[in-house]
C-alpha positions in Angstrom: -7.0 16.7 21.2 -10.1 14.7 21.4 -13.8 15.3 21.8 -16.6 15.9 19.4 -15.5 16.2 15.8 -17.5 18.2 13.3 -18.8 16.2 10.4 -18.7 17.1 6.7 -21.6 18.8 5.0 -24.0 16.4 3.3 -23.5 16.4 -0.4 -20.1 18.1 -0.2 -17.2 16.8 -2.3 -15.2 14.2 -0.4 -12.0 15.5 1.2 -8.5 14.1 1.0 -6.1 15.6 3.6 -2.4 15.5 3.3 0.2 16.1 6.1 3.8 16.3 5.2 7.0 18.2 4.3 8.2 20.2 1.3 7.4 17.4 -1.1 3.8 17.5 0.1 3.3 21.3 0.4 5.4 22.2 -2.6 8.7 23.9 -2.9 10.7 26.2 -5.2 8.7 26.9 -8.3 6.0 24.4 -7.5 3.3 25.9 -5.3 1.0 24.0 -2.9 -1.8 23.8 -5.4 0.5 22.0 -7.9 2.1 19.6 -5.5 1.7 15.9 -5.8 -0.8 16.1 -2.9 -3.1 18.5 -4.7 -2.7 16.5 -7.9 -3.5 13.2 -6.2 -6.6 14.6 -4.7 -7.8 15.9 -8.0 -7.1 12.5 -9.7 -9.2 10.9 -7.0 -12.0 13.4 -7.4 -11.5 14.9 -3.9 -11.1 18.3 -2.4 -7.4 18.6 -1.2 -6.5 20.0 2.2 -2.8 20.2 2.7 -0.9 20.7 6.0 2.7 20.7 7.1 5.7 22.6 6.0 9.1 22.3 4.4 11.9 20.8 6.5 9.5 19.2 9.0 9.0 15.6 9.9 7.8 13.2 12.6 10.5 14.8 14.9 12.0 17.6 12.8 10.4 20.9 13.6 12.0 22.7 10.6 11.9 26.5 10.4 8.2 26.6 11.4 9.0 25.1 14.8 6.5 22.3 14.7 6.6 18.6 13.9 3.9 16.6 12.0 1.9 16.0 15.2 1.8 19.7 16.0 0.9 20.5 12.4 -2.0 18.0 12.6 -3.2 19.7 15.8 -3.1 23.3 14.6 -3.9 22.8 10.9 -6.2 19.8 10.6 -7.7 18.6 13.9 -10.3 21.4 14.1 -11.7 20.6 10.7 -14.4 18.1 9.9 -13.2 14.5 9.6 -12.0 13.7 6.1 -12.6 10.6 4.2 -8.8 10.1 3.7 -5.7 11.4 5.5 -2.3 10.7 3.9 0.7 11.2 6.2 3.8 11.5 4.1 7.4 12.1 5.3 10.5 10.9 7.0 12.9 12.6 4.6 13.8 15.2 7.2 14.1 12.8 10.2 17.4 11.1 9.4 19.4 12.7 12.2 17.3 10.9 14.9 17.3 7.3 15.9 14.8 5.1 14.1 13.4 4.1 17.5 12.5 7.8 18.2 11.1 8.2 14.7 8.9 5.1 15.0 7.6 6.2 18.4 6.8 9.7 17.1 4.9 8.2 14.1 3.0 5.8 16.5 2.0 8.8 18.7 0.7 10.7 15.7 -1.2 7.7 14.3 -2.8 7.1 17.7 -3.8 10.8 18.0 -5.3 10.8 14.5 -7.2 7.5 15.0 -8.5 8.7 18.4 -9.7 12.1 16.9 -11.1 10.7 13.6 -11.9 7.0 14.1 -13.7 6.7 10.8 -11.1 8.3 8.6 -9.0 6.1 6.3 -5.3 6.8 7.1 -2.5 5.9 4.8 1.2 6.5 5.5 3.7 7.3 2.7 7.4 6.8 3.5 10.3 9.1 2.7 10.4 10.3 -0.9 13.7 10.3 -2.6 13.8 10.9 -6.4 17.4 9.9 -6.8 19.7 7.6 -4.9 18.7 7.6 -1.2 21.2 7.3 1.7 21.1 4.2 3.8 19.6 6.1 6.7 16.5 6.9 4.6 15.8 3.1 4.2 16.2 2.7 8.0 13.7 5.5 8.6 11.4 3.9 6.0 11.5 0.6 7.8 10.8 2.3 11.2 7.8 4.1 9.7 6.5 0.9 8.0 6.7 -0.8 11.4 4.7 2.0 13.0 2.1 1.8 10.3 1.8 -2.0 10.6 1.4 -1.8 14.4 -1.4 0.8 13.9 -3.1 -1.2 11.2 -2.4 1.6 8.6 -1.4 0.9 5.0 2.1 1.9 4.2 3.3 3.0 0.7 7.0 3.0 -0.1 8.3 5.5 -2.7 11.8 4.2 -2.2 10.9 1.1 -4.1 10.4 3.0 -7.3 12.8 4.6 -9.8 11.5 8.1 -10.3 14.2 9.3 -12.7 13.8 7.4 -15.9 15.4 9.8 -18.4 17.0 13.2 -17.9 17.1 14.0 -14.2 16.2 17.6 -14.7 12.8 16.6 -16.0 11.8 15.4 -12.6 14.2 16.9 -10.1 14.8 20.6 -9.5 18.4 22.0 -9.6 18.7 21.5 -5.8 18.9 17.8 -6.6 16.2 16.9 -4.1 12.8 18.3 -4.8 10.5 17.4 -7.7 9.8 19.6 -10.7 6.1 20.0 -11.7 6.6 16.9 -13.9 8.1 15.1 -10.9 5.0 16.0 -8.8 2.7 14.7 -11.5 4.6 11.4 -11.6 4.3 11.1 -7.8 0.6 11.9 -8.0 -0.1 9.3 -10.7 1.6 6.6 -8.6 -0.1 7.6 -5.4 -3.6 8.0 -6.9 -3.2 4.5 -8.4 -2.2 3.1 -5.1 -5.1 4.8 -3.2 -7.8 3.8 -5.8 
């Protein structure tokens, strides 16, 4: 999807777009407007635009039947180019080979770069609030390699310890997704990394 891209309105608040899975769009009792993505945009003084869906990934189509690339095409590509696009995921791509995950990430990054050449792109690896399985680290490494090849900064949530006290403060009862406090913790980290 290339061609002429609309530009932002002069004087409008800068936009931060986020593309991702349930961590990005919110899940359970945490709605989209309270997710770490929305909170990060607010901390950066930007207007958030959030795309993607729970259960999706670079290859995983989830219940919505589309992967990250298709979500980019139908939810974001028609919009004016943002100042910043954060692509965050990999959590749901563990059943595929890391070679395929890396190739899908490279295709998405190439499409975004071709469509919005002036947009700052940042990739965030899989988010795991507790102990991550070994395959999550392999997916992380594949995504980091894709980002490096594309000249895109890569941020690694797996390097941090998110649960520092009572797990239920930051992790929902499903043992996977963040509470509101967990989203706020993720947002504080990401906003600091992006500043």
